[in-house]
C-alpha positions in Angstrom: 114.7 82.7 109.8 112.3 82.7 111.3 109.0 83.9 110.5 105.6 83.4 110.4 103.3 83.1 107.3 99.5 83.7 107.4 96.7 83.2 105.3 93.1 84.9 105.8 90.2 84.8 104.3 86.4 85.9 104.8 83.3 85.5 103.5 79.2 86.1 103.6 76.0 84.5 102.1 74.5 87.4 101.2 76.2 89.9 102.8 75.5 90.9 104.7 73.7 87.3 105.8 75.4 84.9 107.4 79.8 84.9 107.8 82.5 83.5 109.1 86.1 84.1 108.2 89.2 81.5 108.5 93.2 80.9 109.1 96.3 79.9 108.6 99.2 80.8 110.9 102.4 78.9 110.2 105.6 78.7 111.3 109.2 76.8 112.2 107.2 74.0 114.2 103.4 74.3 114.0 101.1 74.7 111.5 97.7 76.3 112.4 93.8 76.9 111.1 92.0 79.1 112.9 88.0 79.8 111.9 84.1 81.7 113.7 81.0 82.3 112.5 78.9 84.7 112.8 74.9 84.3 111.6 74.5 88.4 110.9 77.3 90.3 109.5 79.3 91.3 106.0 82.4 90.1 103.7 84.9 92.6 104.9 83.6 92.2 108.2 84.7 88.3 108.1 87.6 90.0 106.6 89.1 92.0 109.0 88.0 89.3 111.6 90.4 87.1 110.0 92.9 88.9 110.3 93.2 90.4 114.0 91.9 86.7 115.2 95.5 85.7 113.6 97.5 88.1 114.9 96.3 87.5 118.2 97.0 84.3 117.9 100.4 85.3 116.2 101.1 87.2 119.0 101.6 84.1 121.6 104.5 82.6 118.8 107.9 83.4 119.5 108.3 87.2 118.3 109.1 86.4 114.1 108.6 88.2 111.2 105.0 88.4 109.8 103.1 88.1 106.6 99.6 88.3 106.3 98.3 87.0 102.7 94.6 88.9 102.0 93.0 89.2 98.7 91.1 91.5 100.5 92.0 95.3 99.4 90.1 96.8 101.8 91.8 95.3 104.7 94.6 96.4 103.6 94.2 99.9 102.7 93.2 100.1 105.1 95.9 98.6 107.3 97.9 100.5 105.7 97.3 103.8 105.1 93.6 104.8 105.6 93.2 103.7 109.3 96.2 106.9 110.4 93.8 108.9 108.9 91.1 107.9 109.7 92.4 108.0 113.6 93.2 111.3 113.4 90.1 112.0 112.4 88.2 110.9 115.5 86.9 108.3 113.1 85.4 109.8 110.8 86.5 109.5 107.3 87.5 112.6 104.4 84.1 112.6 103.6 83.3 113.6 107.8 81.0 110.8 107.6 81.3 107.6 110.2 84.2 105.4 109.9 82.1 101.8 108.8 83.5 98.9 111.2 85.1 101.2 113.0 85.1 98.6 116.8 87.3 95.9 114.8 89.7 98.6 112.9 90.5 100.1 116.5 91.4 96.5 118.1 93.1 95.9 114.7 95.0 99.2 115.1 95.9 98.5 118.3 96.8 95.0 118.0 99.8 95.8 114.8 101.0 98.5 117.0 102.4 95.8 120.1 104.0 93.9 117.5 107.8 94.2 117.7 108.3 94.3 113.7 106.4 96.1 110.8 103.5 93.1 110.1 104.5 92.4 105.7 100.9 92.3 104.0 100.3 91.0 100.3 98.4 90.6 98.6 97.2 87.9 96.8 94.1 87.4 94.0 92.0 84.6 95.4 90.2 81.9 93.9 93.1 81.0 91.5 94.3 77.8 93.0 97.1 79.7 95.3 97.1 76.9 97.8 96.8 78.9 101.5 94.3 80.9 100.2 92.2 78.1 99.3 92.0 76.2 102.6 91.5 80.1 103.6 87.9 81.0 101.6 87.0 77.6 101.8 87.5 77.5 106.1 85.4 81.1 105.5 82.7 79.3 103.9 82.7 76.9 105.2 81.4 78.3 108.6 79.4 81.3 106.8 77.2 77.7 106.2 77.9 76.1 109.0 79.3 73.0 108.0 81.0 71.5 110.4 85.0 71.8 109.9 88.3 70.2 110.2 91.0 72.1 111.8 94.5 71.9 111.6 96.2 72.2 114.4 100.2 70.8 115.1 103.1 69.9 114.0 104.0 71.8 110.1 105.3 68.6 109.0 101.7 66.7 109.4 100.6 70.1 107.5 99.3 69.7 103.8 99.2 73.0 102.8 102.6 74.4 101.1 101.4 78.6 102.7 105.2 79.0 100.5 103.9 77.7 97.3 102.3 81.5 96.1 101.8 79.7 92.5 99.1 80.1 90.8 96.3 78.2 88.5 96.2 79.3 84.6 93.4 77.8 84.0 92.0 79.7 87.1 93.1 82.9 86.5 91.3 83.0 83.1 88.4 81.1 83.8 88.6 84.6 86.5 89.0 87.0 83.8 86.5 86.0 82.4 84.0 86.6 85.6 85.5 89.8 86.0 84.4 90.5 82.3 81.2 88.9 82.2 79.9 91.0 85.1 80.4 94.2 83.3 78.6 92.6 80.2 74.9 94.3 80.5 72.4 92.9 82.0 69.3 90.8 80.3 68.3 90.0 83.3 69.0 87.9 86.8 67.7 84.8 88.4 67.0 83.8 91.7 66.7 80.6 93.7 65.1 82.0 97.6 64.1 78.4 99.7 64.1 76.1 96.2 61.6 79.3 94.1 62.9 80.3 91.4 62.6 84.4 90.0 63.0 85.5 87.4 64.4 89.7 88.1 64.6 92.9 85.6 66.8 95.0 87.2 69.8 93.6 90.1 68.1 95.6 92.8 64.4 93.5 92.3 67.1 90.8 92.2 68.4 91.9 95.7 66.0 92.3 97.3 65.2 89.0 97.0 68.4 87.8 98.3 70.3 90.0 100.7 71.1 88.4 104.1 69.1 85.4 103.3 70.8 81.8 101.9 70.3 82.3 98.2 71.7 81.5 94.8 72.0 84.6 92.4 72.8 85.3 88.3 73.1 87.4 86.0 72.1 86.1 82.7 73.4 88.2 79.2 70.6 86.8 77.0 66.3 85.2 77.6 68.4 81.8 76.5 71.2 81.9 79.8 67.7 83.1 81.7 66.8 79.9 80.6 69.1 77.7 81.6 70.2 79.2 84.9 66.6 78.9 85.8 67.1 74.8 84.8 70.3 75.3 86.6 68.3 76.9 89.9 65.3 74.5 89.7 66.8 71.2 89.8 
């Protein structure tokens, strides 16, 4: 049976800051890579933009069941659960606040309704070596950084990414789990680098105020020794 497989991802350097989105759309004959950039945006908006543009492209292909693979729980929960309630409440949340990214949600909802069959939304863990997700992430990040990206457009048999291989790299999965555990650890300090100038902050609020909306590097240090190593790394 003919199917359409989609992988999407979004990135924002600073969140908000320069952003990019990337998508892969593959059917039985062709593989298409898509991507774009916005000068100032958020990660969630780029995740949504990637899905929107991928489905817009898919809508021009011969009709077939569609599966969208994404590492954004926000996107999946929004399109499969929250959006109906928002629409029924005139685009207000349950707390009667304006829905964030209303413009993109409305576009996405209208587009989803044009397909003959329900779209399957499948969550994949990001940054663990899943081929389609890794490629979509690379496209999104490159656009966010303003780098040139060579996008594939053509025969599926000439496409190097195996979009049906959902296996992950055990080492990357372990590293990601360790990173999550680390993020929950108590901070000793935060180190940031903006324009080559390195600074140490005692609170995340101070660090965030410095890096937000800028092309910056920043890390949390869990000890004085780690703070020293990060400062050295950022100073190279």
